[in-house]
C-alpha positions as CSV (number, residue, x, y, z in Angstrom):
1,X,-40.0,1.4,-65.4
2,X,-40.5,4.9,-64.1
3,X,-37.9,7.6,-64.6
4,X,-35.2,7.8,-61.9
5,X,-35.3,11.5,-60.9
6,X,-33.1,12.1,-57.8
7,X,-35.3,15.1,-56.9
8,X,-38.3,12.9,-56.3
9,X,-36.6,10.6,-53.7
10,X,-37.4,11.1,-50.0
11,X,-35.5,14.1,-48.7
12,X,-33.5,12.0,-46.2
13,X,-32.4,9.7,-49.0
14,X,-31.4,12.6,-51.1
15,X,-29.3,14.0,-48.2
16,X,-27.6,10.6,-47.6
17,X,-26.7,10.3,-51.3
18,X,-25.4,13.9,-51.4
19,X,-23.3,13.1,-48.4
20,X,-21.9,9.9,-49.9
21,X,-21.4,11.4,-53.4
22,X,-21.5,15.2,-53.3
23,X,-22.2,16.8,-56.7
24,X,-22.1,13.4,-58.5
25,X,-25.5,12.4,-59.7
26,X,-24.1,9.5,-61.8
27,X,-22.6,7.9,-58.6
28,X,-25.8,8.6,-56.7
29,X,-27.9,6.8,-59.4
30,X,-25.5,3.9,-59.5
31,X,-25.8,3.5,-55.7
32,X,-29.6,3.3,-56.0
33,X,-29.5,0.8,-58.9
34,X,-26.8,-1.7,-57.8
35,X,-27.6,-4.9,-56.0
36,X,-25.9,-5.5,-52.7
37,X,-25.3,-9.2,-53.4
38,X,-25.8,-11.8,-56.1
39,X,-29.4,-12.1,-56.9
40,X,-30.1,-9.1,-54.6
41,X,-32.6,-6.3,-55.4
42,X,-31.4,-2.7,-55.8
43,X,-32.7,-0.1,-53.4
44,X,-34.6,1.7,-56.2
45,X,-37.5,1.5,-57.0
46,X,-39.2,-0.6,-54.4
47,X,-37.1,-0.5,-51.2
48,X,-37.1,3.1,-50.2
49,X,-39.2,2.6,-47.0
50,X,-36.4,3.3,-44.5
51,X,-36.3,7.0,-45.7
52,X,-40.1,7.4,-45.9
53,X,-42.2,8.7,-43.0
54,X,-43.1,6.0,-40.5
55,X,-45.6,3.4,-41.5
56,X,-47.6,1.2,-39.1
57,X,-45.8,-1.9,-40.2
58,X,-42.2,-1.0,-39.5
59,X,-40.2,0.1,-36.4
60,X,-38.1,3.3,-36.5
61,X,-35.1,1.4,-35.1
62,X,-35.1,-1.1,-38.0
63,X,-35.4,1.8,-40.4
64,X,-32.4,3.5,-38.8
65,X,-30.4,0.3,-39.0
66,X,-31.3,-0.2,-42.7
67,X,-30.4,3.4,-43.5
68,X,-27.0,2.9,-41.8
69,X,-26.4,-0.2,-43.8
70,X,-27.3,1.5,-47.0
71,X,-25.0,4.4,-46.2
72,X,-22.1,2.0,-45.8
73,X,-23.0,0.5,-49.2
74,X,-23.2,3.9,-50.8
75,X,-19.6,4.6,-49.7
76,X,-18.2,1.0,-50.1
77,X,-14.9,0.4,-51.9
78,X,-14.2,-2.2,-54.4
79,X,-13.4,-5.4,-52.4
80,X,-12.8,-9.1,-52.6
81,X,-13.8,-12.2,-50.7
82,X,-10.7,-12.2,-48.6
83,X,-11.9,-8.9,-47.1
84,X,-9.3,-6.8,-48.9
85,X,-10.5,-3.4,-50.0
86,X,-9.1,-1.4,-52.9
87,X,-8.8,2.4,-53.4
88,X,-11.6,2.8,-56.0
89,X,-15.1,3.2,-54.6
90,X,-17.9,1.0,-56.1
91,X,-20.0,3.8,-57.6
92,X,-17.2,6.0,-58.9
93,X,-18.1,7.0,-62.5
94,X,-14.6,5.9,-63.5
95,X,-15.5,2.3,-62.4
96,X,-17.2,-0.2,-64.7
97,X,-20.9,-0.6,-64.3
98,X,-23.7,-2.6,-65.9
99,X,-26.0,-1.0,-68.5
100,X,-29.1,0.8,-67.3
101,X,-31.3,3.5,-68.9
102,X,-30.3,5.9,-66.1
103,X,-26.5,5.6,-66.0
104,X,-23.5,6.0,-68.2
105,X,-20.4,4.0,-68.1
106,X,-17.2,4.1,-70.1
107,X,-16.7,0.4,-69.4
108,X,-19.8,-1.7,-69.4
109,X,-19.8,-5.0,-67.6
110,X,-21.7,-7.7,-69.5
111,X,-22.3,-11.1,-68.1
112,X,-20.4,-13.8,-70.0
113,X,-23.0,-16.3,-69.0
114,X,-26.4,-14.5,-69.1
115,X,-28.4,-17.7,-68.5
116,X,-26.8,-17.9,-65.0
117,X,-25.9,-14.3,-64.1
118,X,-27.4,-11.0,-65.3
119,X,-25.2,-8.0,-65.9
120,X,-25.9,-6.6,-62.4
121,X,-24.9,-10.0,-60.9
122,X,-21.7,-10.0,-62.9
123,X,-21.0,-6.5,-61.6
124,X,-21.3,-8.0,-58.0
125,X,-18.9,-10.8,-59.0
126,X,-16.4,-8.4,-60.4
127,X,-16.5,-5.5,-58.0
128,X,-17.4,-7.1,-54.7
129,X,-16.0,-10.6,-54.9
130,X,-13.0,-10.3,-57.3
131,X,-11.6,-6.9,-56.5
132,X,-12.4,-5.5,-59.9
133,X,-10.5,-8.2,-61.8
134,X,-12.7,-8.8,-64.8
135,X,-10.8,-11.9,-66.1
136,X,-11.0,-13.6,-62.6
137,X,-14.8,-12.7,-62.4
138,X,-15.3,-14.1,-65.9
139,X,-13.6,-17.4,-64.9
140,X,-15.7,-17.6,-61.7
141,X,-18.9,-16.9,-63.6
142,X,-18.2,-19.7,-66.1
143,X,-17.2,-22.1,-63.3
144,X,-20.3,-21.3,-61.2
145,X,-22.7,-21.4,-64.2
146,X,-21.4,-24.8,-65.1
147,X,-22.1,-26.0,-61.6
148,X,-25.5,-24.4,-61.5
149,X,-26.5,-26.0,-64.8
150,X,-25.3,-29.4,-63.6
151,X,-27.3,-29.1,-60.4
152,X,-30.4,-27.6,-62.1
153,X,-30.0,-24.5,-60.0
154,X,-30.3,-21.7,-62.5
155,X,-33.6,-20.3,-61.1
156,X,-35.6,-19.8,-57.9
157,X,-34.8,-21.1,-54.4
158,X,-32.4,-23.7,-55.7
159,X,-30.3,-20.9,-57.3
160,X,-30.2,-19.0,-54.0
161,X,-29.2,-22.0,-52.0
162,X,-26.5,-22.9,-54.6
163,X,-25.1,-19.4,-54.6
164,X,-25.1,-19.2,-50.8
165,X,-23.1,-22.4,-50.6
166,X,-20.8,-21.3,-53.4
167,X,-20.2,-18.0,-51.7
168,X,-19.4,-19.7,-48.4
169,X,-17.0,-22.1,-50.1
170,X,-15.3,-19.2,-51.9
171,X,-14.9,-17.1,-48.8
172,X,-13.7,-20.1,-46.7
173,X,-11.1,-20.9,-49.4
174,X,-10.0,-17.3,-49.8
175,X,-9.6,-16.8,-46.0
176,X,-8.1,-20.3,-45.3
177,X,-11.1,-21.3,-43.1
178,X,-11.6,-24.8,-44.4
179,X,-11.1,-27.4,-41.6
């Protein structure tokens, strides 16, 4: 994979990262490399189009909406499925992160069940669904991996459907929305 040089990014993206994390290239790199959701792709390297000059195939309004959504992600706090937010911000260098060639972390998050969740997915489970609680995220990962194995849903579209359903059940349970 190509080197992640912040200076080679589109100028608008550089400005947004600098606004979200002034003077902190580690946090800026983390914001580019982290997936938004389980199984999601990071912004870098392939999804930079909202900051690039207009192309025939996309509308400026859609690009503005995507940029606004990414900006919210860049500045997002650690949170959980109940909608609670916590003081630490997701990409703060003091927060745990998964291993990449372009980042450094004092606490590396490693997936306890790599056949079901990569390290980046485990980061999402920990920081976005479990409020930074690593033991709770570990329990959740083991529980979901067992269910995914039993349903032959470790890969592909079945995995995405299984995770979507599991996320819905988790959120409904956390918020008390079950009928």
